[in-house]
ROSE-4610 file (N, C-alpha, C; in Angstrom, 1 decimal, always signed):
// ROSE-4610
residu = [L/L/L/H/H/H/S/S/S/D/D/D/A/A/A/K/K/K/V/V/V/L/L/L/R/R/R/I/I/I/D/D/D/A/A/A/I/I/I/T/T/T/A/A/A/L/L/L/P/P/P/E/E/E/Y/Y/Y/S/S/S/I/I/I/T/T/T/E/E/E/K/K/K/F/F/F/L/L/L/Q/Q/Q/F/F/F/Q/Q/Q/Q/Q/Q/K/K/K/Y/Y/Y/P/P/P/D/D/D/V/V/V/Q/Q/Q/I/I/I/A/A/A/V/V/V/S/S/S/E/E/E/A/A/A/D/D/D/S/S/S/I/I/I/V/V/V/I/I/I/R/R/R/K/K/K/E/E/E/L/L/L/L/L/L/E/E/E/R/R/R/R/R/R/C/C/C/D/D/D/L/L/L/A/A/A/I/I/I/M/M/M/R/R/R/T/T/T/S/S/S/R/R/R/D/D/D/A/A/A/V/V/V/D/D/D/A/A/A/S/S/S/A/A/A/V/V/V/A/A/A/P/P/P/G/G/G/E/E/E/D/D/D/M/M/M/L/L/L/R/R/R/K/K/K/I/I/I/P/P/P/F/F/F/C/C/C/R/R/R/D/D/D/E/E/E/L/L/L/V/V/V/A/A/A/V/V/V/L/L/L/P/P/P/M/M/M/S/S/S/H/H/H/P/P/P/L/L/L/A/A/A/R/R/R/E/E/E/R/R/R/Q/Q/Q/L/L/L/D/D/D/L/L/L/R/R/R/Q/Q/Q/L/L/L/A/A/A/N/N/N/D/D/D/H/H/H/F/F/F/V/V/V/L/L/L/I/I/I/K/K/K/E/E/E/G/G/G/S/S/S/L/L/L/P/P/P/Y/Y/Y/H/H/H/L/L/L/C/C/C/I/I/I/S/S/S/A/A/A/C/C/C/K/K/K/T/T/T/A/A/A/G/G/G/F/F/F/M/M/M/P/P/P/Q/Q/Q/V/V/V/E/E/E/F/F/F/T/T/T/S/S/S/H/H/H/H/H/H/R/R/R/D/D/D/A/A/A/V/V/V/V/V/V/D/D/D/M/M/M/V/V/V/V/V/V/K/K/K/G/G/G/G/G/G/R/R/R/T/T/T/A/A/A/L/L/L/L/L/L/F/F/F/S/S/S/S/S/S/H/H/H/V/V/V/Q/Q/Q/N/N/N/R/R/R/Q/Q/Q/G/G/G/L/L/L/G/G/G/V/V/V/D/D/D/F/F/F/A/A/A/A/A/A/I/I/I/P/P/P/V/V/V/R/R/R/P/P/P/A/A/A/I/I/I/Y/Y/Y/A/A/A/D/D/D/V/V/V/F/F/F/I/I/I/A/A/A/C/C/C/L/L/L/K/K/K/H/H/H/E/E/E/P/P/P/L/L/L/P/P/P/D/D/D/Y/Y/Y/A/A/A/H/H/H/Y/Y/Y/F/F/F/I/I/I/S/S/S/L/L/L/F/F/F/D/D/D/A/A/A/Q/Q/Q/M/M/M/K/K/K/W/W/W/S/S/S/L/L/L/V/V/V/S/S/S]
num = [1/1/1/2/2/2/3/3/3/4/4/4/5/5/5/6/6/6/7/7/7/8/8/8/9/9/9/10/10/10/11/11/11/12/12/12/13/13/13/14/14/14/15/15/15/16/16/16/17/17/17/18/18/18/19/19/19/20/20/20/21/21/21/22/22/22/23/23/23/24/24/24/25/25/25/26/26/26/27/27/27/28/28/28/29/29/29/30/30/30/31/31/31/32/32/32/33/33/33/34/34/34/35/35/35/36/36/36/37/37/37/38/38/38/39/39/39/40/40/40/41/41/41/42/42/42/43/43/43/44/44/44/45/45/45/46/46/46/47/47/47/48/48/48/49/49/49/50/50/50/51/51/51/52/52/52/53/53/53/54/54/54/55/55/55/56/56/56/57/57/57/58/58/58/59/59/59/60/60/60/61/61/61/62/62/62/63/63/63/64/64/64/65/65/65/66/66/66/67/67/67/68/68/68/69/69/69/70/70/70/71/71/71/72/72/72/73/73/73/74/74/74/75/75/75/76/76/76/77/77/77/78/78/78/79/79/79/80/80/80/81/81/81/82/82/82/83/83/83/84/84/84/85/85/85/86/86/86/87/87/87/88/88/88/89/89/89/90/90/90/91/91/91/92/92/92/93/93/93/94/94/94/95/95/95/96/96/96/97/97/97/98/98/98/99/99/99/100/100/100/101/101/101/102/102/102/103/103/103/104/104/104/105/105/105/106/106/106/107/107/107/108/108/108/109/109/109/110/110/110/111/111/111/112/112/112/113/113/113/114/114/114/115/115/115/116/116/116/117/117/117/118/118/118/119/119/119/120/120/120/121/121/121/122/122/122/123/123/123/124/124/124/125/125/125/126/126/126/127/127/127/128/128/128/129/129/129/130/130/130/131/131/131/132/132/132/133/133/133/134/134/134/135/135/135/136/136/136/137/137/137/138/138/138/139/139/139/140/140/140/141/141/141/142/142/142/143/143/143/144/144/144/145/145/145/146/146/146/147/147/147/148/148/148/149/149/149/150/150/150/151/151/151/152/152/152/153/153/153/154/154/154/155/155/155/156/156/156/157/157/157/158/158/158/159/159/159/160/160/160/161/161/161/162/162/162/163/163/163/164/164/164/165/165/165/166/166/166/167/167/167/168/168/168/169/169/169/170/170/170/171/171/171/172/172/172/173/173/173/174/174/174/175/175/175/176/176/176/177/177/177/178/178/178/179/179/179/180/180/180/181/181/181/182/182/182/183/183/183/184/184/184/185/185/185/186/186/186/187/187/187/188/188/188/189/189/189/190/190/190/191/191/191/192/192/192/193/193/193/194/194/194/195/195/195/196/196/196/197/197/197/198/198/198/199/199/199/200/200/200/201/201/201/202/202/202/203/203/203/204/204/204/205/205/205/206/206/206/207/207/207/208/208/208/209/209/209/210/210/210/211/211/211/212/212/212/213/213/213/214/214/214/215/215/215/216/216/216/217/217/217/218/218/218/219/219/219/220/220/220/221/221/221/222/222/222/223/223/223/224/224/224]
x = [+58.0/+59.1/+60.3/+61.3/+62.4/+63.8/+63.7/+65.0/+64.6/+65.6/+65.3/+64.8/+65.0/+64.5/+63.0/+62.5/+61.0/+60.5/+60.4/+59.9/+58.8/+57.6/+56.5/+56.5/+56.8/+56.9/+55.5/+55.0/+53.7/+53.8/+53.4/+53.2/+51.8/+51.6/+50.3/+50.0/+48.8/+48.4/+48.5/+48.6/+48.8/+47.5/+46.8/+45.5/+45.3/+46.4/+46.3/+45.4/+45.5/+44.7/+43.2/+43.0/+41.6/+40.8/+41.5/+40.8/+41.0/+41.5/+41.7/+42.7/+43.7/+44.6/+45.7/+46.0/+47.0/+46.5/+45.2/+44.7/+45.0/+45.0/+45.3/+46.8/+47.7/+49.1/+49.2/+48.5/+48.6/+48.1/+47.0/+46.5/+47.5/+48.1/+49.1/+50.3/+50.8/+52.0/+51.7/+50.4/+50.1/+50.3/+50.0/+50.1/+51.5/+52.2/+53.5/+54.5/+54.8/+55.7/+57.1/+57.5/+58.9/+59.0/+57.9/+57.9/+57.8/+58.7/+58.7/+57.8/+57.0/+56.2/+56.9/+57.3/+57.9/+57.0/+56.5/+55.5/+56.1/+55.9/+56.3/+55.1/+54.9/+53.7/+53.9/+52.9/+52.9/+51.5/+51.4/+50.1/+49.8/+48.5/+48.1/+48.7/+48.9/+49.5/+50.9/+51.7/+53.1/+53.0/+52.1/+52.0/+51.7/+50.8/+50.5/+51.7/+52.5/+53.7/+54.7/+54.9/+55.8/+55.4/+54.1/+53.7/+53.9/+53.6/+53.8/+55.3/+56.1/+57.6/+58.2/+57.3/+57.7/+58.6/+58.4/+59.2/+58.5/+57.3/+56.7/+55.9/+55.5/+54.8/+53.3/+52.8/+51.4/+51.2/+50.0/+49.7/+48.3/+48.3/+47.0/+46.8/+45.8/+45.6/+44.1/+43.9/+42.6/+42.5/+41.2/+41.0/+39.6/+39.3/+38.0/+37.7/+36.5/+36.0/+35.8/+35.7/+35.5/+36.8/+38.0/+39.2/+39.5/+38.8/+38.8/+40.0/+40.8/+42.0/+42.9/+43.3/+44.1/+45.4/+46.0/+47.3/+47.1/+45.9/+45.7/+45.5/+45.4/+45.1/+46.4/+46.9/+48.1/+47.8/+48.6/+48.4/+48.6/+48.3/+48.6/+47.5/+46.3/+45.3/+44.9/+45.0/+44.7/+45.7/+46.8/+47.8/+47.6/+46.6/+46.4/+45.2/+45.4/+44.3/+43.9/+42.7/+42.3/+41.1/+41.3/+40.2/+39.8/+38.6/+38.2/+37.7/+37.9/+37.4/+36.7/+36.8/+35.9/+35.8/+35.0/+34.8/+34.9/+35.5/+35.7/+35.0/+34.6/+33.8/+34.5/+34.4/+35.0/+34.1/+34.7/+34.0/+34.7/+33.9/+34.4/+34.7/+35.9/+36.3/+36.4/+35.6/+35.4/+35.7/+36.2/+36.3/+34.9/+34.7/+33.3/+32.8/+33.7/+33.3/+32.8/+32.9/+32.4/+30.9/+30.3/+28.8/+28.1/+28.8/+28.1/+28.5/+29.2/+29.7/+28.6/+27.4/+26.3/+25.4/+25.8/+25.0/+25.2/+24.2/+24.4/+25.0/+24.9/+25.6/+25.7/+26.7/+27.0/+27.1/+26.6/+27.0/+28.3/+29.2/+30.6/+30.5/+29.5/+29.3/+29.2/+28.7/+28.6/+29.9/+31.0/+32.3/+33.2/+32.6/+33.4/+34.3/+33.9/+34.7/+35.6/+35.7/+36.6/+38.0/+38.9/+40.3/+40.7/+41.2/+41.3/+42.7/+42.8/+44.0/+43.8/+44.7/+44.5/+45.7/+45.5/+46.6/+47.5/+48.7/+49.8/+49.4/+49.9/+49.7/+50.3/+49.6/+50.1/+49.5/+48.9/+48.4/+47.0/+46.5/+45.1/+44.1/+44.2/+43.2/+43.2/+44.4/+44.5/+43.7/+44.0/+43.4/+41.9/+41.5/+40.0/+39.3/+40.0/+39.4/+39.3/+40.4/+40.4/+39.3/+39.2/+38.2/+36.8/+36.6/+35.2/+34.8/+35.8/+35.5/+35.2/+36.0/+35.8/+34.4/+34.0/+32.7/+31.6/+31.9/+30.9/+30.9/+31.8/+31.8/+32.8/+33.8/+34.8/+36.1/+37.2/+38.5/+38.9/+39.2/+39.4/+40.6/+40.6/+41.7/+42.5/+43.6/+44.3/+45.5/+45.6/+46.6/+47.7/+47.4/+48.4/+48.1/+49.2/+49.1/+50.2/+49.9/+50.8/+50.5/+51.5/+51.3/+50.7/+50.9/+50.5/+49.0/+48.1/+46.7/+46.5/+47.3/+47.2/+47.6/+48.5/+48.9/+47.7/+47.0/+45.9/+44.8/+44.5/+43.4/+43.8/+45.1/+45.5/+45.3/+45.5/+45.2/+43.7/+42.9/+41.5/+41.1/+41.6/+41.2/+41.8/+43.1/+43.8/+43.8/+43.6/+43.7/+42.4/+41.3/+40.0/+39.9/+40.7/+40.6/+39.6/+39.4/+38.5/+39.3/+39.1/+39.8/+38.7/+39.2/+38.4/+39.3/+38.8/+39.5/+38.6/+39.2/+38.5/+38.0/+36.8/+36.3/+37.2/+38.0/+39.0/+40.1/+40.4/+41.4/+41.1/+39.8/+39.4/+38.6/+38.1/+37.2/+37.8/+39.1/+39.7/+40.0/+39.9/+40.3/+39.0/+37.8/+36.6/+36.3/+35.8/+35.5/+36.6/+37.8/+39.0/+39.3/+38.3/+38.6/+39.0/+39.1/+39.5/+38.3/+38.4/+37.2/+37.0/+36.4/+36.1/+34.9/+34.3/+33.2/+33.6/+33.2/+33.4/+32.0/+31.8/+30.4/+30.5/+29.7/+29.6/+29.2/+29.8/+29.5/+28.5/+27.6/+26.7/+26.8/+26.7/+26.6/+27.8/+27.6/+28.6/+29.8/+31.0/+32.2/+32.9/+33.1/+33.7/+35.0/+35.8/+37.0/+37.0/+37.3/+37.3/+38.7/+38.8/+40.1/+40.3/+41.4/+41.6/+43.1/+43.2/+44.6/+44.8/+46.0/+46.3/+47.6/+47.7/+48.9/+49.0/+50.1/+50.2/+49.5/+48.7/+47.9/+48.8/+49.9/+50.7/+52.0/+52.2/+53.4/+53.3/+54.2/+54.2/+54.4/+53.6/+53.8/+53.8/+54.5/+54.6/+53.2/+53.1/+51.8/+51.5/+52.5/+52.1/+51.6/+52.0/+51.4/+50.0/+49.7/+48.3/+47.4/+48.0/+47.3/+46.9/+47.8/+47.5/+46.4/+46.5/+45.4/+44.1/+44.1/+42.8/+42.2/+42.9/+42.3/+41.4/+41.7/+40.9/+39.8/+40.2/+39.2/+38.0/+38.2/+37.1/+36.0/+36.4/+35.5/+35.1/+35.4/+35.1/+33.6/+33.2/+31.8/+31.3/+32.1/+31.6/+32.8/+32.6/+33.7/+34.0/+35.3/+35.7/+35.8/+35.3/+35.5/+36.5/+37.6/+38.6/+38.1]
y = [+37.5/+38.4/+37.7/+38.6/+38.0/+38.1/+38.2/+38.1/+37.5/+37.3/+36.7/+37.8/+39.0/+40.1/+40.1/+40.3/+40.4/+41.8/+42.1/+43.4/+43.2/+43.8/+43.8/+45.0/+44.9/+46.1/+46.4/+47.5/+47.9/+49.2/+49.2/+50.5/+50.9/+52.2/+52.7/+54.1/+54.4/+55.7/+56.7/+58.0/+58.9/+59.3/+58.4/+58.7/+57.7/+57.3/+56.2/+56.5/+57.7/+58.0/+58.1/+58.7/+58.9/+57.6/+56.6/+55.3/+54.4/+54.9/+54.1/+53.0/+53.2/+52.1/+52.1/+53.3/+53.3/+52.5/+52.4/+51.6/+50.1/+49.7/+48.3/+48.0/+49.0/+48.9/+48.6/+49.3/+49.1/+47.7/+47.3/+45.9/+44.9/+45.1/+44.1/+44.1/+45.2/+45.2/+44.6/+44.7/+44.0/+42.5/+41.9/+40.5/+40.1/+41.0/+40.7/+41.8/+42.0/+43.1/+43.1/+41.9/+41.8/+42.0/+42.4/+42.6/+44.1/+44.6/+46.0/+46.2/+47.3/+47.6/+48.8/+48.6/+49.6/+50.1/+51.3/+51.9/+52.9/+52.7/+53.7/+54.2/+55.5/+56.2/+56.6/+56.4/+56.7/+56.8/+57.1/+57.0/+55.6/+55.3/+53.9/+53.3/+54.1/+53.6/+53.1/+53.9/+53.5/+52.3/+52.3/+51.2/+49.9/+49.9/+48.7/+48.1/+49.0/+48.6/+48.0/+48.6/+48.1/+46.7/+46.5/+45.2/+44.2/+44.5/+43.5/+43.2/+44.1/+43.9/+43.4/+43.0/+42.4/+43.3/+44.6/+45.6/+45.8/+45.3/+45.4/+44.1/+43.8/+42.6/+42.8/+43.9/+44.3/+45.7/+45.9/+47.3/+47.7/+49.0/+49.6/+50.8/+50.6/+51.6/+51.7/+52.6/+52.9/+52.4/+52.1/+51.9/+52.5/+52.8/+53.3/+52.9/+52.4/+52.1/+53.4/+54.5/+55.8/+56.3/+55.8/+56.2/+55.4/+55.8/+55.1/+55.3/+56.4/+56.7/+55.4/+55.0/+53.7/+53.8/+55.0/+55.2/+55.0/+55.1/+54.9/+53.5/+52.6/+51.2/+50.4/+49.7/+48.9/+47.5/+46.8/+45.3/+44.5/+43.2/+42.3/+42.3/+42.8/+42.7/+41.3/+40.4/+39.0/+38.3/+39.0/+38.5/+38.9/+39.8/+40.4/+39.8/+39.6/+39.3/+40.6/+41.1/+42.4/+42.3/+43.0/+43.0/+44.4/+44.8/+46.2/+46.4/+47.5/+47.7/+49.1/+50.0/+51.2/+51.8/+52.8/+53.5/+55.0/+55.7/+57.1/+57.8/+59.1/+59.8/+61.0/+61.3/+62.6/+63.8/+64.8/+66.0/+67.2/+68.2/+69.5/+70.4/+70.9/+71.7/+73.2/+74.0/+75.4/+76.4/+77.6/+78.6/+79.1/+79.6/+80.0/+81.2/+81.9/+83.0/+82.5/+81.2/+80.7/+80.8/+81.2/+81.3/+79.9/+78.8/+77.5/+76.9/+77.6/+77.0/+76.6/+77.1/+76.7/+75.6/+75.0/+73.9/+72.7/+71.8/+70.5/+69.4/+69.6/+68.7/+69.5/+69.0/+69.7/+68.8/+69.2/+68.6/+69.2/+68.3/+68.8/+69.9/+69.8/+70.8/+72.2/+72.3/+73.7/+74.3/+73.5/+74.0/+74.1/+74.0/+73.9/+75.1/+76.3/+77.5/+77.8/+77.0/+77.2/+77.0/+77.5/+77.2/+76.1/+75.0/+73.9/+73.7/+73.1/+72.7/+71.2/+70.3/+68.9/+68.2/+67.0/+66.1/+65.9/+65.6/+65.7/+64.9/+65.4/+64.8/+63.4/+62.4/+61.0/+60.1/+60.8/+60.0/+59.5/+58.5/+58.0/+59.1/+59.9/+61.0/+62.0/+62.3/+63.1/+62.5/+61.3/+60.6/+60.6/+60.3/+60.2/+61.5/+62.6/+63.9/+64.4/+64.1/+64.5/+63.7/+62.4/+61.5/+62.0/+62.3/+62.8/+64.0/+65.0/+66.2/+66.0/+65.1/+64.8/+64.2/+63.3/+62.6/+63.7/+64.7/+65.8/+66.8/+66.6/+67.4/+68.5/+68.6/+69.6/+69.2/+69.9/+69.6/+70.7/+70.3/+71.3/+72.2/+73.4/+74.3/+74.1/+73.3/+72.9/+73.9/+74.7/+75.7/+75.2/+74.2/+73.8/+72.4/+71.6/+70.2/+70.0/+69.2/+68.9/+67.5/+66.9/+65.6/+65.9/+67.1/+67.5/+68.0/+67.3/+67.8/+69.1/+69.3/+70.6/+71.8/+71.6/+72.6/+72.9/+71.8/+72.0/+72.7/+72.3/+73.0/+74.5/+74.8/+76.2/+77.0/+76.4/+77.1/+77.4/+76.5/+76.8/+78.0/+77.9/+78.8/+80.2/+80.2/+81.5/+82.0/+81.1/+81.5/+81.5/+81.1/+81.1/+80.1/+79.0/+78.0/+76.9/+76.0/+74.8/+73.5/+72.6/+71.4/+70.2/+69.1/+67.8/+66.9/+66.5/+65.6/+64.6/+63.5/+62.5/+63.2/+62.7/+63.3/+63.1/+62.0/+61.7/+62.8/+63.4/+64.4/+65.7/+65.9/+67.2/+67.0/+65.8/+65.7/+66.1/+66.0/+66.4/+67.9/+68.5/+70.0/+70.8/+70.3/+71.0/+71.2/+72.4/+72.6/+73.1/+73.3/+73.8/+75.2/+76.0/+77.4/+77.5/+76.4/+76.5/+76.8/+77.8/+78.4/+77.8/+76.6/+76.0/+75.2/+74.8/+73.9/+72.7/+71.5/+70.2/+69.6/+69.6/+69.3/+68.0/+67.0/+65.8/+66.2/+65.5/+65.7/+64.7/+65.0/+64.1/+64.0/+62.8/+61.5/+61.2/+60.5/+60.2/+59.5/+59.8/+59.2/+58.6/+57.3/+56.6/+56.0/+55.8/+55.0/+54.0/+52.7/+51.7/+51.6/+51.5/+51.4/+50.0/+49.4/+47.9/+47.6/+46.5/+45.9/+44.8/+44.7/+43.7/+43.0/+41.8/+41.0/+40.2/+39.6/+38.8/+37.4/+36.9/+35.7/+34.5/+34.3/+33.1/+33.4/+34.5/+34.8/+34.3/+33.5/+33.0/+34.2/+34.2/+35.3/+34.6/+35.2/+34.7/+34.8/+34.1/+34.2/+35.6/+36.4/+37.8/+38.6/+38.4/+39.1/+38.7/+37.4/+37.0/+37.5/+37.6/+38.2/+39.7/+40.4/+41.8/+41.9/+41.1/+41.0/+40.7/+39.8/+39.4/+40.5/+41.5/+42.7/+43.5/+43.4/+44.1/+43.1/+41.8/+40.8/+40.8/+41.0/+40.9/+42.0/+43.1/+44.3/+44.4/+43.4/+43.6/+43.8/+44.8/+45.2/+44.7/+44.5/+44.0/+43.5/+42.8/+42.3/+43.1/+43.3/+44.0/+42.9/+43.3/+42.5/+43.1/+42.5/+43.1/+43.2]
z = [+164.4/+164.4/+163.8/+163.4/+162.6/+163.3/+164.7/+165.5/+166.8/+167.7/+169.0/+170.0/+169.7/+170.5/+170.6/+171.8/+171.9/+171.6/+170.4/+169.9/+169.0/+169.2/+168.3/+167.5/+166.2/+165.3/+164.7/+164.9/+164.4/+163.6/+162.4/+161.6/+161.8/+162.1/+162.4/+161.9/+161.6/+161.3/+162.5/+162.3/+163.3/+164.0/+164.5/+165.2/+166.4/+167.0/+168.0/+169.2/+169.8/+171.0/+170.5/+169.4/+168.9/+168.7/+168.4/+168.2/+169.4/+170.5/+171.8/+171.6/+170.7/+170.4/+171.5/+172.1/+173.2/+174.4/+174.6/+175.7/+175.4/+174.2/+173.8/+174.0/+173.8/+174.1/+175.6/+176.4/+177.9/+178.3/+177.7/+177.9/+177.6/+176.4/+176.0/+176.9/+177.4/+178.3/+179.6/+180.1/+181.3/+181.2/+180.0/+179.8/+179.4/+178.6/+178.1/+178.5/+179.7/+180.1/+179.6/+179.1/+178.6/+177.1/+176.5/+175.0/+174.8/+174.0/+173.6/+172.4/+172.5/+171.3/+170.6/+169.3/+168.5/+167.5/+167.6/+166.7/+165.7/+164.4/+163.4/+162.8/+162.8/+162.2/+160.8/+160.0/+158.6/+158.0/+156.7/+156.0/+155.6/+155.4/+155.2/+153.9/+152.9/+151.7/+151.9/+152.7/+153.1/+154.0/+154.9/+155.9/+155.2/+154.2/+153.5/+152.8/+152.1/+151.4/+152.4/+153.6/+154.6/+155.1/+155.3/+155.7/+154.7/+153.4/+152.4/+152.2/+152.5/+152.4/+153.7/+154.6/+155.9/+156.7/+156.6/+157.4/+158.8/+159.0/+160.2/+160.4/+161.7/+162.0/+161.8/+162.3/+162.2/+161.7/+161.2/+160.7/+161.1/+161.5/+161.8/+160.8/+160.0/+158.9/+158.5/+157.5/+157.0/+155.6/+155.2/+153.8/+153.5/+152.2/+151.8/+150.4/+150.2/+148.9/+148.1/+148.7/+148.0/+147.4/+147.8/+147.2/+146.0/+144.9/+143.7/+142.8/+143.1/+142.3/+142.3/+141.2/+141.1/+141.8/+141.9/+142.6/+144.1/+144.6/+146.0/+146.4/+145.5/+145.8/+145.5/+146.6/+146.4/+146.1/+145.4/+145.2/+146.4/+146.4/+147.5/+148.6/+148.3/+149.3/+149.7/+148.8/+149.1/+150.0/+150.3/+151.2/+152.6/+152.8/+154.1/+154.9/+156.2/+157.1/+157.7/+157.6/+158.1/+159.0/+160.2/+161.2/+161.4/+160.9/+161.1/+162.5/+163.1/+164.5/+164.7/+163.7/+163.8/+162.4/+162.3/+161.0/+161.3/+160.4/+160.5/+159.3/+159.5/+158.5/+158.0/+156.7/+156.2/+156.6/+157.1/+157.4/+156.8/+156.5/+156.0/+157.2/+157.3/+158.4/+157.9/+158.5/+158.0/+159.1/+158.8/+159.8/+160.1/+161.3/+161.7/+160.9/+160.2/+159.4/+158.0/+157.7/+156.5/+156.4/+155.3/+155.3/+155.5/+155.4/+155.6/+156.9/+157.8/+159.0/+160.0/+159.8/+160.8/+160.2/+159.0/+158.5/+159.2/+159.2/+159.9/+159.0/+157.7/+156.8/+155.5/+154.6/+153.4/+152.2/+151.1/+149.8/+149.4/+149.0/+148.6/+147.5/+146.6/+145.6/+146.1/+147.3/+147.9/+148.2/+148.2/+148.5/+147.3/+146.1/+144.8/+144.6/+145.1/+144.9/+146.0/+147.0/+148.2/+147.9/+148.7/+148.7/+149.7/+149.3/+150.2/+150.8/+152.0/+152.6/+153.0/+152.7/+152.8/+153.4/+153.9/+154.4/+153.1/+153.4/+152.3/+151.1/+149.9/+148.6/+148.6/+148.0/+148.0/+149.1/+150.1/+151.2/+150.9/+151.7/+151.5/+151.7/+152.8/+152.9/+151.7/+151.2/+150.0/+148.8/+148.5/+147.4/+147.6/+148.9/+149.2/+148.9/+149.4/+149.2/+147.7/+147.0/+145.6/+144.9/+145.1/+144.5/+144.8/+146.1/+146.5/+145.8/+145.7/+145.0/+143.5/+142.9/+141.5/+141.3/+142.2/+142.1/+142.2/+143.0/+143.2/+142.0/+141.1/+139.8/+139.8/+140.6/+140.5/+141.0/+140.6/+141.0/+142.1/+143.3/+144.3/+144.1/+144.5/+144.5/+145.7/+145.6/+146.8/+146.9/+148.0/+148.3/+149.2/+150.0/+151.1/+151.4/+151.6/+152.1/+153.2/+154.1/+155.2/+155.8/+156.3/+157.0/+158.4/+158.9/+160.3/+160.2/+160.8/+160.8/+161.5/+162.6/+163.3/+162.4/+161.5/+160.6/+159.6/+159.2/+158.3/+159.0/+160.3/+161.0/+161.3/+161.5/+161.7/+160.5/+159.3/+158.0/+157.9/+158.4/+158.4/+159.3/+160.6/+161.6/+161.3/+160.9/+160.8/+159.3/+158.4/+157.0/+156.3/+156.9/+156.3/+155.2/+155.2/+154.2/+154.6/+153.6/+153.9/+153.8/+154.8/+154.8/+154.8/+154.3/+154.4/+155.2/+156.3/+157.3/+157.8/+158.4/+159.1/+160.4/+160.9/+162.1/+163.3/+163.3/+164.4/+164.4/+163.2/+163.2/+164.0/+164.2/+164.8/+166.1/+166.4/+167.5/+168.8/+169.0/+170.3/+170.4/+169.2/+169.2/+169.4/+169.1/+169.3/+170.7/+171.1/+172.4/+173.3/+172.6/+173.3/+172.9/+172.5/+172.1/+170.7/+169.9/+168.5/+167.7/+166.9/+166.2/+164.8/+164.7/+163.5/+163.6/+162.5/+162.4/+161.6/+162.1/+161.4/+161.1/+159.8/+159.3/+158.4/+158.6/+157.8/+156.3/+155.4/+154.0/+153.6/+152.6/+152.0/+150.5/+149.9/+150.6/+151.5/+152.6/+153.5/+152.9/+153.3/+152.9/+154.1/+154.1/+155.3/+154.9/+156.0/+155.9/+157.1/+156.8/+157.8/+158.4/+159.7/+160.4/+160.8/+160.5/+160.8/+161.2/+161.8/+162.1/+161.1/+160.6/+159.5/+159.8/+159.3/+159.3/+158.0/+157.7/+156.5/+156.8/+155.9/+156.2/+156.5/+155.8/+156.0/+156.6/+157.3/+158.0/+159.4/+159.9/+161.3/+162.3/+163.3/+164.3/+165.7/+166.7/+168.0/+168.7/+169.8/+170.6/+171.0/+171.4/+171.8/+170.7/+169.5/+168.4/+168.1/+168.2/+168.1/+169.2/+170.4/+171.5/+171.2/+170.7/+170.4/+169.3/+168.3/+167.3/+168.0/+168.9/+169.6/+170.3/+170.7/+171.4/+170.5/+169.2/+168.2/+167.7/+167.6/+167.1/+168.0/+169.3/+170.2/+170.0/+169.4/+169.3/+167.8/+167.0/+165.5/+165.4/+164.5/+164.3/+163.0/+162.0/+160.7/+160.0/+158.9/+158.1/+156.9/+156.6/+155.4/+154.2/+153.1/+151.9/+151.0/+150.8/+149.9/+148.5]
């Protein structure tokens, strides 16, 4: 940290409950009740930039080897220590009136003529979706973008559009009377979710403790 105040500054993606990250905040506060956790939510591309510019102490973000668009890849990866703790999968979100809504999995080419709604332009999910569609041989017809995933899902349910979202974006809305289908795409497209800090930046003990909560559940290693 960069002041005498005991504040742990964390930039994070907007999916904290879905990845059980709020539980780790509670674990942390049991051990360090005098340390305030200050969370700022943003997209992974913005978060990476903020961490490299030392505007936060830790970062919780996604990355994907499938996001091959050069503008989606920030420099400075060799400066980061990254601990992956879970993996998310891209799914097609369709209204139940869609002719493919009962399928168990989809090839993206089956959606080439659909009208798409996506997470906001310039974000990592947006780059990932555009890249995936291009790889499948088409440029998606994007009619609407928003940072708010609930708005994207509403456009699917009420407007009959098609979305590409991470499974975590929709898993808590299914089974609550919301009329949509979330179907894995094939070949599968994944994003790794990880906590990161700067390799050579000194951190207080409580920041290292928070990192250790993720380190303990690490399932595989990310290779930059």
